[in-house]
ZAMARGU-4260 file (C-alpha; in steps of 0.2 Angstrom, whole numbers, plus 5000, padded with zeros to 4 digits):
<rodrens>
0) 5353/4917/4892 | 5352/4899/4898 | 5371/4898/4900 | 5371/4915/4908 | 5358/4909/4921
5) 5367/4894/4926 | 5383/4904/4928 | 5374/4916/4940 | 5366/4902/4950 | 5383/4894/4952
10) 5391/4910/4957 | 5377/4912/4970 | 5379/4894/4977 | 5398/4897/4978 | 5395/4913/4988
15) 5383/4904/5000 | 5395/4890/5003 | 5409/4901/5006 | 5399/4912/5018 | 5393/4896/5028
20) 5411/4889/5028 | 5418/4906/5034 | 5405/4909/5047 | 5408/4891/5053 | 5427/4895/5054
25) 5425/4911/5064 | 5413/4902/5076 | 5426/4889/5079 | 5439/4902/5083 | 5428/4912/5095
30) 5426/4906/5113 | 5410/4897/5116 | 5398/4904/5130 | 5397/4892/5145 | 5387/4891/5162
35) 5392/4904/5175 | 5405/4901/5188 | 5396/4903/5204 | 5406/4911/5218 | 5398/4908/5235
40) 5402/4922/5247 | 5398/4919/5266 | 5398/4936/5273 | 5391/4946/5288 | 5383/4958/5277
45) 5376/4970/5290 | 5393/4975/5295 | 5407/4984/5287 | 5419/4969/5284 | 5405/4960/5275
50) 5397/4974/5264 | 5413/4981/5258 | 5419/4964/5254 | 5403/4960/5244 | 5405/4977/5235
55) 5423/4973/5231 | 5419/4956/5224 | 5404/4963/5214 | 5415/4976/5206 | 5428/4964/5200
60) 5415/4952/5194 | 5406/4966/5184 | 5423/4971/5176 | 5427/4953/5171 | 5410/4950/5164
65) 5410/4966/5154 | 5426/4959/5145 | 5417/4942/5141 | 5419/4932/5157 | 5433/4919/5161
70) 5441/4908/5148 | 5440/4891/5154 | 5448/4879/5141 | 5441/4889/5127 | 5423/4892/5134
75) 5419/4909/5140 | 5410/4908/5157 | 5403/4923/5166 | 5404/4926/5185 | 5389/4924/5196
80) 5391/4930/5215 | 5380/4922/5227 | 5380/4931/5244 | 5372/4924/5260 | 5373/4933/5277
85) 5382/4923/5290 | 5378/4936/5304 | 5395/4930/5312 | 5400/4947/5317 | 5383/4950/5327
90) 5384/4948/5346 | 5377/4932/5352 | 5374/4923/5335 | 5380/4905/5336 | 5394/4898/5325
95) 5382/4885/5319 | 5373/4898/5309 | 5388/4903/5299 | 5391/4884/5295 | 5374/4882/5289
100) 5376/4896/5277 | 5393/4889/5270 | 5384/4872/5268 | 5369/4881/5259 | 5380/4890/5247
105) 5388/4873/5243 | 5373/4862/5242 | 5359/4874/5237 | 5367/4888/5227 | 5379/4876/5219
110) 5394/4887/5222 | 5409/4882/5212 | 5421/4891/5224 | 5420/4900/5240 | 5426/4918/5244
115) 5425/4931/5257 | 5422/4923/5275 | 5416/4917/5287 | 5422/4934/5294 | 5424/4931/5313
120) 5440/4921/5316 | 5430/4908/5327 | 5417/4905/5313 | 5431/4904/5299 | 5440/4891/5310
125) 5424/4881/5313 | 5420/4880/5294 | 5437/4873/5289 | 5432/4855/5291 | 5416/4858/5282
130) 5425/4866/5267 | 5438/4852/5267 | 5424/4839/5267 | 5417/4845/5251 | 5433/4849/5243
135) 5429/4867/5238 | 5442/4880/5234 | 5440/4894/5247 | 5449/4911/5248 | 5447/4921/5264
140) 5447/4939/5259 | 5440/4948/5274 | 5440/4946/5293 | 5447/4929/5301 | 5464/4936/5306
145) 5469/4922/5318 | 5486/4914/5314 | 5479/4898/5319 | 5470/4897/5301 | 5486/4896/5290
150) 5495/4886/5303 | 5481/4872/5303 | 5483/4872/5284 | 5502/4869/5285 | 5500/4856/5298
155) 5487/4846/5289 | 5490/4851/5271 | 5482/4836/5263 | 5466/4839/5271 | 5465/4858/5270
160) 5475/4862/5254 | 5459/4869/5247 | 5459/4884/5258 | 5469/4900/5255 | 5470/4917/5263
165) 5474/4932/5252 | 5473/4945/5266 | 5485/4949/5281 | 5484/4940/5298 | 5486/4944/5316
170) 5504/4939/5318 | 5510/4950/5303 | 5499/4965/5309 | 5506/4964/5326 | 5524/4965/5319
175) 5519/4980/5309 | 5511/4988/5325 | 5527/4985/5334 | 5538/4993/5320 | 5525/5007/5319
180) 5527/5011/5337 | 5546/5010/5336 | 5545/5023/5322 | 5535/5034/5333 | 5547/5032/5348
185) 5561/5037/5336 | 5552/5053/5331 | 5544/5058/5347 | 5552/5048/5362 | 5536/5040/5366
190) 5538/5023/5376 | 5523/5021/5387 | 5507/5012/5380 | 5490/5006/5386 | 5481/4993/5376
195) 5462/4991/5374 | 5455/4977/5364 | 5439/4967/5359 | 5435/4950/5367 | 5438/4940/5351
200) 5452/4928/5347 | 5462/4938/5335 | 5461/4954/5345 | 5467/4945/5361 | 5481/4937/5351
205) 5487/4954/5344 | 5486/4962/5361 | 5498/4948/5368 | 5510/4949/5353 | 5511/4968/5353
210) 5513/4969/5372 | 5526/4956/5373 | 5536/4962/5358 | 5536/4980/5365 | 5541/4975/5382
215) 5556/4966/5374 | 5561/4982/5366 | 5561/4992/5382 | 5543/4999/5382 | 5532/5002/5397
220) 5516/4992/5394 | 5505/5000/5407 | 5490/4988/5406 | 5476/4982/5396 | 5457/4982/5395
225) 5446/4969/5386 | 5429/4974/5380 | 5414/4963/5374 | 5408/4965/5357 | 5396/4979/5356
230) 5402/4988/5372 | 5395/5005/5374 | 5407/5013/5388 | 5425/5014/5386 | 5429/5028/5400
235) 5437/5015/5412 | 5451/5011/5400 | 5453/5029/5394 | 5455/5035/5412 | 5467/5022/5416
240) 5478/5026/5402 | 5477/5045/5407 | 5481/5041/5425 | 5496/5030/5421 | 5503/5043/5410
245) 5502/5033/5394 | 5508/5041/5378 | 5500/5029/5366 | 5483/5021/5366 | 5483/5005/5356
250) 5465/4999/5351 | 5459/4984/5342 | 5440/4982/5341 | 5430/4979/5325 | 5413/4983/5331
255) 5405/5000/5326 | 5402/5005/5344 | 5420/5010/5345 | 5414/5027/5338 | 5408/5030/5356
260) 5427/5027/5361 | 5433/5040/5349 | 5421/5053/5356 | 5425/5049/5374 | 5443/5051/5370
265) 5440/5067/5362 | 5428/5074/5375 | 5440/5069/5389 | 5455/5076/5380 | 5464/5060/5385
270) 5483/5065/5382 | 5488/5050/5371 | 5491/5046/5353 | 5477/5034/5348 | 5482/5020/5337
275) 5468/5008/5331 | 5471/4993/5321 | 5456/4985/5313 | 5442/4997/5318 | 5427/4999/5308
280) 5422/5016/5316 | 5439/5024/5312 | 5442/5015/5295 | 5427/5022/5286 | 5428/5037/5275
285) 5413/5045/5283 | 5421/5044/5301 | 5426/5062/5301 | 5408/5067/5298 | 5400/5054/5309
290) 5411/5059/5324 | 5410/5078/5321 | 5429/5078/5318 | 5433/5069/5335 | 5442/5056/5325
295) 5456/5068/5321 | 5473/5061/5325 | 5467/5043/5326 | 5477/5030/5316 | 5470/5014/5309
300) 5475/4999/5299 | 5462/4993/5287 | 5475/4979/5283 | 5480/4979/5265 | 5484/4994/5254
305) 5470/5000/5243 | 5458/5003/5257 | 5465/5021/5259 | 5472/5031/5245 | 5490/5028/5240
310) 5501/5023/5226 | 5506/5005/5232 | 5505/4999/5214 | 5499/5006/5197 | 5482/4997/5201
315) 5479/5005/5218 | 5471/5021/5213 | 5463/5013/5198 | 5453/5002/5210 | 5451/5016/5222
320) 5442/5026/5208 | 5432/5012/5201 | 5426/5008/5218 | 5421/5026/5222 | 5412/5028/5205
325) 5403/5012/5207 | 5397/5013/5225 | 5398/5032/5228 | 5409/5030/5243 | 5428/5028/5244
330) 5434/5010/5249 | 5427/5009/5266 | 5438/4997/5276 | 5447/4980/5278 | 5440/4968/5265
335) 5437/4980/5250 | 5454/4979/5241 | 5457/4960/5246 | 5440/4955/5240 | 5442/4964/5223
340) 5459/4957/5221 | 5454/4939/5226 | 5442/4938/5212 | 5455/4942/5199 | 5468/4930/5207
345) 5455/4916/5208 | 5449/4918/5190 | 5467/4919/5184 | 5471/4903/5192 | 5455/4895/5184
350) 5460/4901/5167 | 5478/4894/5169 | 5471/4878/5176 | 5459/4877/5161 | 5446/4869/5173
355) 5436/4871/5189 | 5443/4854/5196 | 5448/4858/5213 | 5465/4849/5213 | 5470/4859/5197
360) 5464/4876/5203 | 5474/4873/5220 | 5490/4869/5210 | 5487/4885/5199 | 5484/4896/5214
365) 5500/4889/5222 | 5509/4896/5207 | 5501/4913/5207 | 5513/4927/5205 | 5505/4943/5199
370) 5503/4962/5204 | 5487/4966/5213 | 5480/4982/5221 | 5491/4980/5236 | 5507/4973/5230
375) 5514/4957/5223 | 5503/4942/5226 | 5510/4925/5230 | 5505/4912/5242 | 5516/4901/5254
380) 5515/4884/5246 | 5511/4875/5262 | 5501/4887/5273 | 5492/4896/5258 | 5494/4912/5267
385) 5498/4927/5256 | 5516/4932/5257 | 5518/4949/5265 | 5531/4963/5263 | 5534/4982/5266
390) 5539/4983/5248 | 5524/4981/5236 | 5536/4974/5223 | 5540/4959/5234 | 5524/4955/5243
395) 5507/4961/5250 | 5508/4978/5259 | 5497/4983/5273 | 5492/5001/5276 | 5491/5012/5292
400) 5483/5029/5290 | 5480/5044/5301 | 5465/5056/5300 | 5472/5073/5296 | 5461/5088/5291
405) 5446/5077/5286 | 5457/5065/5275 | 5464/5048/5278 | 5483/5050/5276 | 5494/5034/5274
410) 5508/5036/5286 | 5515/5018/5286 | 5524/5008/5279 | 5537/5021/5272 | 5536/5014/5254
415) 5518/5019/5252 | 5517/5033/5265 | 5509/5050/5258 | 5512/5059/5275 | 5519/5059/5292
420) 5511/5056/5309 | 5504/5071/5318 | 5503/5072/5337 | 5487/5079/5346 | 5491/5096/5352
425) 5486/5092/5370 | 5500/5078/5370 | 5518/5085/5371 | 5532/5075/5363 | 5545/5068/5375
430) 5559/5076/5365
</rodrens>
């Protein structure tokens, strides 16, 4: 009996030792859990281009966290999104307020990286020196369309190398607008255009680029009107477009009051095809209901694909459905798909860098080459501007849609179009 007891005890000890050794081995193989990676998001949260960006980022962060977070050199780190309101899209708010928000995210919220805005171009430009001072990796995902942003990075790379922009910019969008208008001319014979824009840097730049580009191609640019942010009456410009017999009205205004412009165009039956670029009142999926159908025939460009339904990449409609399921509204406008994609691109770079060290993350971002919601994601190595293309297999693709029978139908570029442009019945084609 005694010998048997000793044998049993020895067997139990062996099992216990094996169990401890085994569990230790498994623990060593499993990634350890670490502190959260804090993403600081300076956004104008009371406006479309702020709240949809926030929703896009939060959706991506939730998906990544549900899979265990980001593997940083063998340590699993969850994402934590810190959003502060810059108010930079609100009329009359000084740029200094946006700068204070950026600094608060860095110093008080201890942001490891910055993403989102500032949204207004002027505020984003003003924040560049501050971000460079603290050597924080930053990625613009909404707003800030001015070409001066990426040009400044290229001109002083050593100082501004921490800053990236993953969405389109005014120069590219102006080129797309010209190509779109040329396709309309081929289809309908239209070659007379009137321009109405908001009194902000990127909109003024686009008006100049588009007007000059079309004149060089033989278009009649009949005039332009510039409106302050928050303007409540657009009848002067509309009547000028009518009286000068314009066939296309080109609008670029991001403030929500452009819903008034849509209704005035409809009520006055101005005989033009209305093409808006970035326009919150036209972009949103609720625009048909909120304008009582007056938005019919309007075109808009919520910048990169994914902000309106298309099959740009295998990920486009997956994102579209996930956003709709999470927020009970379709992707709402410029900033949604880019902010969602930005989180994945940034965390992929952190994983490849194996660190949150800014220099290593910058180097990893410069080597990014992956498929996103709106095409192939790569950055110019010097300007850190995302590389655009009309082919989603080659670069980031924008999307231009038209409101048709209560739906946003993508009509340009051809590679991702789901329908063709329709002309309002009170505007007769020239051929």
